[in-house]
C-alpha positions in Angstrom: 19.8 -17.2 -14.6 18.3 -14.3 -12.7 21.6 -13.5 -10.9 24.8 -13.3 -12.9 28.1 -12.9 -11.2 31.4 -11.7 -12.7 33.6 -12.6 -9.7 36.8 -11.5 -11.3 35.5 -7.9 -11.6 33.0 -8.0 -8.7 30.1 -7.2 -11.1 26.6 -8.3 -9.9 23.8 -8.3 -12.5 20.2 -9.0 -11.7 17.8 -9.8 -14.5 14.0 -10.2 -14.6 12.1 -10.9 -17.8 12.2 -7.3 -18.9 14.6 -5.4 -16.6 18.2 -5.4 -15.4 19.9 -4.1 -12.3 23.6 -4.0 -11.8 26.2 -3.1 -9.2 30.0 -3.3 -9.0 32.4 -3.4 -6.1 35.3 -1.3 -7.4 39.0 -1.6 -6.6 38.5 0.3 -3.3 35.7 -1.9 -2.2 33.0 0.8 -2.7 29.8 -0.8 -4.0 28.8 1.3 -7.0 25.4 1.3 -8.7 25.8 1.0 -12.5 22.4 0.3 -14.0 18.7 -0.1 -13.5 16.5 -0.2 -16.5 15.9 -2.0 -19.7 17.3 -5.5 -20.0 20.3 -5.6 -22.3 23.5 -7.4 -23.0 25.5 -8.6 -20.0 28.2 -6.0 -19.8 30.1 -3.9 -17.2 28.1 -0.7 -17.2 30.5 1.1 -14.9 32.1 2.5 -18.1 29.3 5.1 -18.0 30.7 6.6 -14.8 32.8 9.7 -15.3 35.5 10.8 -12.9 36.5 14.5 -12.4 38.2 16.6 -9.8 35.2 18.1 -8.0 36.0 21.1 -5.9 35.0 20.8 -2.3 34.2 17.1 -2.8 36.5 15.1 -0.6 38.3 11.9 -1.4 38.4 8.7 0.7 41.7 8.3 2.5 42.5 5.0 0.9 42.4 6.4 -2.7 45.7 8.3 -1.9 46.1 11.2 -4.3 43.3 10.3 -6.8 41.4 13.5 -6.6 38.9 12.5 -9.3 37.5 9.8 -6.9 34.8 11.3 -4.7 31.9 9.7 -3.0 30.1 13.0 -3.3 29.7 12.4 -7.1 29.8 8.7 -7.5 26.6 6.5 -7.9 26.6 4.3 -4.8 24.5 1.4 -3.9 24.2 2.2 -0.2 25.6 5.6 0.7 26.4 6.5 4.3 26.3 9.7 6.4 29.5 11.5 7.2 31.6 9.9 4.5 32.1 12.9 2.3 28.9 12.3 0.3 26.8 15.3 1.1 23.7 14.0 -0.7 21.0 12.2 1.2 22.2 9.0 2.9 20.8 5.6 3.2 22.5 4.8 6.5 23.4 6.9 9.6 25.0 5.1 12.6 26.1 6.6 15.9 29.1 4.8 17.3 29.6 4.3 21.1 32.0 7.3 21.1 29.2 9.5 19.7 30.6 9.9 16.2 28.5 9.4 13.0 31.1 9.3 10.2 30.8 5.9 8.5 32.2 4.3 5.3 31.3 0.9 4.0 33.4 -1.5 2.0 32.6 -4.8 0.2 33.3 -8.0 2.0 31.5 -10.9 0.3 28.4 -12.0 -1.5 26.1 -15.0 -1.5 23.4 -16.4 -3.8 20.5 -18.1 -2.2 17.9 -20.2 -3.9 14.4 -18.8 -3.7 13.1 -15.5 -2.3 14.1 -14.4 1.2 11.6 -13.5 3.9 11.9 -11.0 6.7 11.2 -11.9 10.3 8.1 -10.1 11.6 7.7 -8.0 8.4 5.7 -8.3 5.2 7.5 -9.4 2.1 6.6 -10.6 -1.4 6.8 -14.4 -1.5 7.6 -17.0 -4.1 4.9 -19.3 -5.4 5.8 -22.8 -6.8 5.4 -21.5 -10.4 7.7 -18.5 -9.8 11.4 -18.2 -10.6 13.2 -16.4 -7.8 16.6 -16.1 -6.3 18.2 -14.0 -3.6 21.5 -12.1 -3.7 23.1 -11.0 -0.4 26.0 -8.6 -0.6 27.8 -8.0 2.7 29.5 -4.7 3.4 31.4 -3.7 6.6 32.2 -0.3 8.0 35.8 0.6 7.9 36.0 0.7 11.7 35.1 -3.0 11.8 32.0 -2.6 14.0 29.1 -3.8 12.0 28.0 -5.6 8.8 25.4 -4.3 6.3 23.8 -7.2 4.5 22.0 -6.0 1.3 19.3 -8.4 0.3 18.0 -8.5 -3.3 15.0 -10.7 -4.2 14.9 -11.2 -7.9 11.4 -12.3 -9.0 12.2 -13.0 -12.6 8.8 -13.8 -14.1 7.1 -11.1 -11.9 9.5 -8.4 -13.2 10.0 -7.3 -9.6 13.3 -6.8 -7.7 12.9 -6.4 -3.9 15.3 -4.9 -1.5 15.8 -5.1 2.3 18.8 -4.4 4.6 20.0 -6.1 7.7 22.4 -4.4 10.0 24.5 -6.8 12.2 26.4 -5.5 15.2 29.5 -7.7 15.6 31.2 -5.5 18.1 31.2 -5.7 21.9 29.2 -2.5 22.5 25.8 -1.1 21.3 25.5 1.2 18.4 22.6 3.4 17.5 20.9 3.3 14.1 19.6 6.8 13.3 18.6 6.3 9.6 18.2 3.0 7.8 16.7 3.3 4.3 15.6 0.2 2.5 16.6 1.2 -0.9 18.8 3.7 -2.8 19.0 4.0 -6.5 21.4 6.5 -8.1 20.9 7.6 -11.7 23.7 9.2 -13.7 21.1 11.5 -15.3 18.3 13.5 -13.8 15.7 14.5 -16.4 12.9 12.8 -14.6 9.3 13.4 -13.5 8.4 12.3 -10.0 4.9 10.8 -9.5 3.5 10.9 -6.0 0.1 10.5 -4.3 -1.0 13.1 -1.8 -4.2 13.8 0.0 -6.0 14.1 3.4 -8.7 12.3 5.3 -11.6 11.6 2.9 -9.5 12.8 -0.1 -6.6 10.3 -0.3 -4.1 9.4 -3.1 -4.5 12.2 -5.5 -2.1 11.6 -8.4 0.6 14.3 -8.8 3.3 14.5 -11.5 6.0 17.1 -11.5 9.4 17.6 -13.0 12.2 17.1 -10.4 14.4 20.2 -9.9 17.7 20.8 -8.2 17.4 19.9 -4.6 15.4 17.3 -2.7 11.7 16.5 -3.3 10.2 14.2 -0.8 7.0 12.7 0.6 6.6 11.0 3.9 4.8 10.5 7.2 5.7 10.8 10.9 2.1 10.1 11.9 2.9 6.5 13.0 1.1 5.2 9.9 1.6 5.5 6.2 -1.1 8.2 6.3 -3.9 9.8 4.3 -1.5 12.6 3.4 1.2 10.7 1.3 1.4 7.2 0.1 4.6 5.1 0.4 4.8 4.6 -3.4 6.8 6.7 -5.9 7.4 6.6 -9.6 10.3 8.1 -11.5 9.7 8.5 -15.3 11.1 10.1 -18.4 9.4 13.4 -19.2 7.7 12.0 -22.2 6.4 8.8 -20.5 2.7 8.2 -21.0 0.3 5.5 -19.9 1.3 3.3 -22.9 4.9 4.3 -23.7 8.2 5.4 -22.1 10.5 4.5 -19.3 9.3 4.5 -15.7 10.5 3.1 -12.4 8.3 2.1 -9.5 9.2 2.0 -5.8 6.7 0.5 -3.3 7.4 0.4 0.4 5.9 -2.6 2.2 5.4 -0.9 5.5 2.5 0.7 7.4 4.4 3.2 9.6 6.5 6.3 9.3 8.2 6.5 5.9 10.3 8.9 3.8 10.7 8.8 0.0 12.9 11.3 -1.7 14.3 12.2 -5.1 17.4 14.4 -5.1 18.6 16.1 -8.3 22.1 17.1 -7.5 24.3 19.9 -8.9 25.9 17.4 -11.4 22.4 16.6 -12.7 22.4 13.1 -11.2 19.3 11.7 -9.4 19.2 9.7 -6.1 16.0 7.9 -5.0 15.8 6.9 -1.4 12.9 5.1 0.3 12.6 3.7 3.8 11.6 4.3 7.4 11.4 8.0 8.2 14.3 8.9 10.5 12.2 11.6 12.4 10.8 9.1 15.0 13.5 6.5 14.6 16.6 5.6 16.6 17.4 1.9 17.2 19.8 0.7 19.9 21.5 -2.3 18.3 23.1 -4.6 20.9 26.1 -6.7 20.3 25.3 -9.7 18.1 21.8 -8.3 17.3 20.5 -7.7 13.8 18.1 -5.1 12.6 15.9 -5.9 9.5 14.5 -3.1 7.4 11.2 -3.3 5.7 11.1 -4.3 2.0 10.9 -2.2 -1.1 9.5 -3.7 -4.3 11.0 -2.1 -7.4 10.0 -2.5 -11.0 10.9 -1.0 -14.4 8.7 -0.5 -17.4 9.6 0.7 -20.9 5.9 0.5 -21.9 4.6 3.3 -19.8 2.7 3.6 -16.5 0.0 1.1 -17.5 2.5 -1.7 -17.8 4.1 -0.7 -14.5 0.7 -0.8 -12.7 -0.1 -4.2 -14.2 3.2 -5.6 -12.8 2.3 -4.4 -9.3 -1.3 -5.5 -9.5 -0.4 -9.1 -10.5 2.5 -9.4 -8.0 0.4 -8.0 -5.1 -2.6 -10.2 -5.8 -0.6 -13.4 -6.2 2.6 -12.9 -4.2 1.7 -10.5 -1.4 -1.9 -11.2 -0.4 -2.2 -14.4 1.6 -4.9 -16.8 2.8 -8.2 -18.1 1.6 -9.4 -14.8 0.2 -6.4 -14.3 -2.0 -8.4 -16.4 -4.5 -11.8 -17.1 -3.1 -14.7 -14.9 -4.2 -15.4 -12.3 -1.5 -19.0 -11.8 -0.5 -21.0 -8.7 -1.3 -21.5 -6.9 2.0 -23.7 -4.4 3.7 -22.0 -2.3 6.4 -24.1 -0.7 9.1 -22.1 2.4 9.6 -23.5 5.1 7.3 -26.9 3.6 7.6 -27.3 3.8 11.4 -24.0 4.9 13.0 -24.3 4.2 16.8 -28.1 4.3 16.8 -29.0 0.7 16.7 -30.1 -2.4 18.6 -30.3 -6.0 17.7 -33.8 -5.8 16.1 -32.8 -2.8 14.0 -29.8 -4.6 12.7 -31.9 -7.7 12.0 -34.4 -5.7 10.0 -31.5 -4.3 7.9 -30.2 -7.9 7.5 -33.6 -9.1 6.3 -33.8 -6.5 3.6 -30.2 -7.2 2.7 -30.8 -10.9 2.3 -33.8 -10.2 0.1 -31.7 -8.2 -2.3 -28.9 -10.8 -2.6 -26.4 -9.3 -0.3 -24.2 -12.0 1.3 -22.5 -10.5 4.4 -23.9 -8.2 7.1 -21.2 -6.2 9.0 -22.0 -4.7 12.3 -19.7 -1.6 12.6 -18.8 0.6 15.6 -21.1 0.7 18.6 -21.7 -2.9 19.7 -19.3 -3.1 22.7 -18.7 -1.5 26.1 -20.1 1.9 26.8 -20.3 3.0 23.1 -23.3 5.0 22.0 -21.0 7.8 20.7 -17.3 8.1 20.0 -16.2 9.5 23.4 -16.0 6.3 25.3 -15.7 2.5 25.3 -12.6 1.8 23.2 -10.6 -0.9 24.8 -13.6 -2.6 26.5 -14.1 -5.4 23.9 -17.0 -7.1 25.5 -20.5 -7.3 23.9 -23.1 -4.8 25.1 -25.9 -7.3 25.4 -28.2 -4.7 26.9 -27.9 -2.6 23.8 -28.3 -5.5 21.4 -31.0 -7.2 23.4 -29.3 -10.5 22.9 -25.9 -12.2 23.0 -23.6 -11.9 20.0 -24.0 -15.6 19.3 -27.8 -15.2 19.2 -27.5 -12.2 16.8 -25.1 -14.1 14.6 -27.3 -17.1 14.6 -30.4 -15.1 13.5 -28.4 -13.4 10.7 -27.1 -16.7 9.5 -30.6 -18.0 9.5 -31.4 -15.4 6.8 -28.7 -16.9 4.6 -26.2 -14.2 5.4 -22.6 -14.3 6.8 -21.8 -12.0 9.7 -19.0 -9.6 10.3 -17.8 -7.2 13.0 -15.8 -4.1 13.6 -12.8 -3.6 15.9 -10.4 -0.8 16.7 -7.8 -2.7 18.7 -5.0 -0.2 18.8 -6.9 2.6 20.5 -8.4 3.3 23.9 -10.9 5.8 25.3 -10.0 7.5 28.5 -13.6 6.8 29.6 -13.1 3.0 29.5 -12.5 0.3 32.1 -9.3 -0.6 30.4 -7.8 2.9 30.7 -8.9 3.3 34.3 -7.1 0.1 35.1 -4.0 0.6 33.0 -3.4 4.2 32.1 0.3 3.4 31.5 -0.7 1.2 28.6 -1.3 4.3 26.4 1.4 6.1 24.5 2.0 9.4 26.4 4.9 11.4 27.6 5.5 11.7 31.3 4.6 15.1 32.7 2.8 16.2 29.5 -0.9 16.0 28.7 -1.4 13.7 25.7 -2.9 14.9 22.4 -6.4 13.6 21.9 -7.8 12.8 18.6 -11.5 11.6 18.2 -11.5 11.6 22.0 -9.1 8.6 22.1 -5.5 7.7 22.8 -3.3 5.0 21.3 -2.3 1.8 23.1 1.4 0.9 23.3 1.4 -2.0 20.8 5.2 -2.2 21.1 4.4 -4.1 24.4 3.7 -7.8 24.1 1.6 -7.7 27.4 -0.7 -5.0 25.9 -1.1 -6.9 22.7 -1.8 -10.2 24.5 -4.5 -8.6 26.5 -6.3 -7.1 23.5 -5.8 -10.3 21.5 -7.4 -12.4 24.3 -10.4 -10.0 24.4 -10.8 -10.2 20.7 -10.7 -13.9 20.6 -13.3 -14.2 23.3 -15.6 -12.2 21.1 -14.8 -14.0 17.9 -15.1 -17.4 19.5 -18.5 -16.5 21.0 -20.3 -16.4 17.6 -19.9 -17.4 14.0 -18.1 -14.5 12.4 -16.7 -14.6 8.9 -15.4 -11.0 8.5 -13.4 -8.6 10.7 -12.9 -4.9 9.9 -9.7 -3.6 11.7 -9.8 0.2 12.1 -7.5 2.8 13.4 -8.9 6.3 13.7 -6.1 8.7 14.6 -2.5 9.5 14.0 0.1 8.6 16.6 1.6 11.3 18.8 3.3 11.5 22.3 5.4 8.5 21.4 6.7 7.1 24.7 6.6 3.6 26.1 6.5 3.2 29.9 8.6 0.0 29.8 11.6 1.1 27.7 14.7 3.1 28.8 15.4 6.5 27.5 17.8 5.4 24.8 15.3 3.0 23.3 12.3 5.4 23.0 13.3 6.0 19.4 12.3 2.4 18.7 8.7 2.7 19.8 7.2 3.9 16.5 8.8 1.0 14.6 8.1 -1.6 17.4 4.4 -0.4 17.3 4.2 -1.4 13.7 5.9 -4.8 14.4 3.3 -5.3 17.1 0.5 -4.5 14.7 1.8 -7.0 12.2 2.2 -9.6 15.0 -1.5 -9.2 16.0 -2.7 -9.4 12.4 -0.6 -12.4 11.7 -1.9 -14.2 14.8 -5.5 -13.4 13.9 -5.1 -14.7 10.4 -3.6 -17.9 11.6 -6.2 -18.5 14.3 -9.1 -17.6 12.0 -8.0 -18.7 8.5 -11.6 -18.6 7.1 -12.3 -15.1 8.3 -11.9 -12.2 5.8 -10.0 -9.3 7.3 -10.4 -5.8 5.9 -7.9 -3.1 6.9 -9.1 0.4 7.6 -7.5 3.5 9.1 -10.1 6.2 9.1 -10.6 5.1 5.5 -7.3 5.1 3.6 -4.8 6.2 6.2 -2.9 2.9 6.0 -3.6 2.0 2.4 -0.2 0.4 1.7 1.5 -2.8 0.5 2.5 -3.8 4.0 -1.2 -4.1 5.1 -2.0 -6.2 2.1 0.2 -9.0 3.4 -2.3 -9.3 6.3 -5.6 -8.2 4.8 -6.3 -8.7 1.1 -8.5 -5.6 1.0 -8.4 -2.1 2.6 -11.2 0.4 3.0 -10.3 2.9 0.3 -11.6 6.0 2.0 -14.2 7.3 4.4 -15.4 9.3 1.5 -18.1 7.2 -0.2 -19.2 9.9 -2.7 -19.0 8.2 -6.1 -17.6 11.3 -7.9 -15.0 11.9 -5.2 -14.1 8.2 -5.3 -13.2 8.5 -9.0 -9.9 10.4 -8.2 -9.3 8.3 -5.1 -9.6 5.0 -6.9 -7.7 6.4 -9.9 -4.7 7.3 -7.8 -4.9 4.0 -5.9 -4.7 2.0 -9.2 -1.2 3.1 -10.0 0.2 0.6 -7.5 -2.6 -1.4 -5.8 -4.9 -4.0 -7.4 -8.6 -3.4 -7.8 -9.3 -6.4 -5.6 -7.6 -4.5 -2.7 -9.8 -1.3 -2.8 -12.8 -1.4 -0.4 -15.6 0.5 -2.1 -19.3 0.7 -1.3 -22.6 2.1 -2.6 -23.7 4.7 0.0 -26.9 6.7 0.4 -27.7 10.0 -1.2 -27.4 12.8 -0.6 -23.9 11.6 0.3 -22.9 11.9 4.0 -19.6 13.6 3.2 -20.4 15.9 0.2 -24.2 16.3 0.2 -24.1 15.3 -3.5 -26.7 13.3 -5.3 -25.5 10.7 -7.8 -27.6 8.0 -9.5 -27.6 4.6 -7.8 -26.3 3.1 -11.0 -23.3 5.4 -10.9 -22.6 4.6 -7.3 -22.6 0.9 -8.3 -20.3 1.5 -11.3 -17.7 3.1 -9.0 -18.1 0.6 -6.2 -17.8 -2.3 -8.6 -14.3 -1.1 -9.4 -13.3 -2.3 -6.0 -14.5 -5.0 -3.6 -18.1 -3.9 -4.0 -20.6 -3.6 -1.1 -23.3 -1.3 0.3 -23.3 1.1 3.2 -26.7 2.7 3.8 -30.0 2.0 5.6 -31.6 -0.5 3.3 -34.8 -0.2 5.4 -35.4 3.2 3.8 -35.0 2.0 0.2 -37.9 1.9 -2.2 -39.0 -1.3 -3.8 -37.7 0.0 -7.1 -34.3 0.7 -5.6 -34.2 -2.8 -4.1 -34.8 -4.3 -7.5 -31.9 -2.2 -8.9 -29.6 -3.5 -6.1 -30.6 -7.1 -7.0 -29.6 -6.5 -10.6 -26.3 -4.8 -9.6 -25.3 -7.7 -7.4 -26.1 -10.2 -10.2 -24.0 -8.1 -12.6 -21.1 -7.8 -10.3 -21.0 -11.6 -9.7 -21.2 -12.1 -13.5 -18.1 -10.0 -14.1 -16.4 -10.7 -10.8 -13.3 -12.5 -12.3 -13.0 -9.9 -15.0 -13.0 -7.0 -12.5 -11.0 -8.6 -9.7 -8.4 -10.4 -11.8 -8.4 -8.8 -15.2 -6.1 -6.0 -16.4 -7.2 -2.5 -15.4 -6.8 0.4 -17.9 -6.9 4.1 -17.0 -8.5 5.6 -20.2 -8.8 9.1 -18.8 -7.6 11.2 -15.9 -10.6 12.3 -13.7 -8.6 15.3 -12.5 -8.2 16.6 -16.1 -11.1 15.3 -18.2 -14.2 17.5 -18.3 -17.0 15.5 -19.9 -16.5 11.8 -19.2 -14.2 9.7 -17.0 -13.5 6.2 -18.5 -11.7 3.1 -17.3 -11.7 -0.5 -18.5 -11.1 -4.1 -17.4 -9.8 -6.6 -19.9 -9.4 -10.4 -19.4 -5.9 -11.7 -19.5 -6.8 -13.9 -22.4 -8.4 -10.9 -24.2 -11.7 -12.8 -24.4 -13.8 -10.0 -22.9 -13.7 -6.5 -21.5 -15.8 -4.1 -19.5 -15.8 -0.4 -20.2 -17.0 1.9 -17.3 -18.0 5.5 -18.1 -19.2 8.3 -15.8 -20.5 11.6 -17.2 -18.9 14.4 -15.3 -21.0 17.2 -16.8 -23.9 17.8 -19.1 -23.3 20.2 -21.9 -26.4 21.3 -23.9 -26.0 20.5 -27.6 -22.5 19.4 -26.7 -19.9 17.7 -28.9 -19.7 13.9 -29.3 -17.1 12.0 -27.2 -15.1 8.9 -28.0 -12.7 6.7 -26.1 -10.2 4.2 -27.4 -10.2 0.7 -25.8 -7.1 -1.2 -24.7 -6.1 -4.7 -24.0 -8.0 -6.4 -26.8 -6.8 -8.8 -29.5 -6.3 -6.7 -32.7 -7.0 -9.6 -34.9 -10.2 -10.7 -33.3 -13.8 -9.6 -33.7 -15.7 -8.2 -30.6 -19.4 -7.8 -30.0 -20.8 -4.7 -28.3 -24.6 -4.4 -27.9 -25.2 -6.8 -30.8 -22.8 -5.0 -33.2 -19.4 -6.5 -34.3 -16.1 -4.6 -34.4 -12.5 -5.6 -35.1 -10.3 -5.4 -32.1 -7.7 -3.1 -33.7 -10.5 -0.7 -34.8 -11.8 -0.5 -31.2 -8.2 0.3 -30.0 -7.2 2.6 -32.7 -10.4 4.4 -33.6 -12.4 3.9 -30.4 -16.1 3.9 -29.8 -18.5 6.8 -29.3 -19.7 7.2 -25.7 -23.4 7.2 -24.9 -25.1 10.5 -24.5 -25.7 11.2 -20.8 -29.2 12.5 -20.0 -28.6 13.3 -16.3 -25.7 14.6 -14.2 -23.2 11.9 -13.2 -25.0 9.2 -15.3 -22.8 6.1 -15.8 -22.6 3.3 -18.3 -21.1 -0.2 -18.1 -20.5 -1.6 -21.6 -19.5 -5.3 -22.0 -17.2 -6.2 -24.9 -17.2 -9.9 -25.9 -14.9 -11.7 -28.2 -16.7 -13.6 -30.9 
């Protein structure tokens, strides 16, 4: 059983294959958190909690004179604001009288068969082969105004426990939700490291590990998107945890908007982890009989290090988060027009690119920005989603037909959430943009953001998109969003509901993506947000791959893709071979290295193939052949981080290994050339220690390759790379 109940003592124990999570409603009805970690004997772990008279830590009124009982020091499952717990809170509610002091007490619990879903929001789902159950614990505020339903999805064989919260107003007056976190986990000890992923545009998801210290350490976003700056994924680990050993806890937020993740190390050396919607742009007016649903957090525990934690997320997100045809179907190798020609193209120029692409074995041609409205540069045209036939010299259907005649599939770019002031749409409906009355809006890339919290705005854009998509045979759509959100104000909502706009915007985004996926089930959708600005688990529910970064430099991509791999599967990371010198860095890297890095993602090309030499085109042919050969190994095998590109000096190495240990692929990039330098070795992982493997015609025992390693080839040029196949005999 995944959910074990001790009804006599109100102890709730959740078990996956390798982890255990426990709560207890104590004699006062306070829901305490007692355990999250290694799976052990079924026992009441509340014995670990110590009680002491803490000066200046208050006591709930209903505990009478028990001064050792204080919410300020107890590990709670869902702590509230204003209740005498002065640490970070999971819930803050403003009552009709303006007060915010709130306490919750246990009411009831219910076990549901299968995994819950969340209306209008992404969530991990159960497949027929999965074991899953849901526990719902209901709490009520002591003023008898609302219920808090805590949802726990126990994905036993996935080693995942998910959490979501539903706030139900059962009073006769509205209340205001000012902070609703999706998860809180209290640890009785605090000697942890916090792992986060920071960055900026063209430099996303840099891995960072630091010891937590007294106080609050947090990452988050108020940009209206999960952001390039911080990723909504955190890890807590023991200080001695490595890739292959030690305790670690993962927290992944399935949401694409504002978020806040924090770790608080309090003055009693306890740690509180909170993750949910950032309260900065959030206030939700909850009407009588209305229920608010929070986004989901997926939690996992590993006692085998960071590598095992990553594998858990990779498998769950590939199989139980991504949806649709391309969850399993092989995705085509594509050529994207953007870095090759930018806005400077017509139909014939694109067709010439497509002809060369087809001759090299590329399978999908993607026409990026510039095909619609008045759009020869980025200052106009967004929102006018009609084909500029004058620029193309033909209809979209005719262009698609000619591209398909070459044996290629055809894809197209959209940026549905934004609008240019120089557009027919904005001139007709300026109130459709997010902007504050009486204040000039903040521009970014010469564009504003449409109010996707409004159904009428979404319906108009969706209709425009469908007219384009129905006019031609289109197998791929790139959904882009090239700015942060500011000036958050909706022209159709009253003042006390403006705090809902940022969240309703994300719900509107999800609604659009869901409708697109249902209407065009055979179309591959790739998410993008100026590269990796919305690289999060929420987007994977609607698009199985996300453009990893607008930085296509192969060396820069090493750190970006390394950081991404801690949570997100390789099959989700959009990655392309681009031209050299690189557009972002001016760096030259060998075309083989660019392919090695791009193959550790969805793999495609983004350059003007018309300018490639015959020799380069032959190289591309062989690269595509090789990628197809190892497609299943790369996309569905286990990924191993053998080195850290932010620390290693000579070589960066990573590896794919088949689930059945029948083969592996070692990828190596030389980071520097040292004259008369020392030899370098790397130890492989994920092999069968008792089997023999063949590498370049030589045979090696699996345990030798993992314990002693193999010498790395000597690089003869800067940034040279090697792909080494390991085959079980």
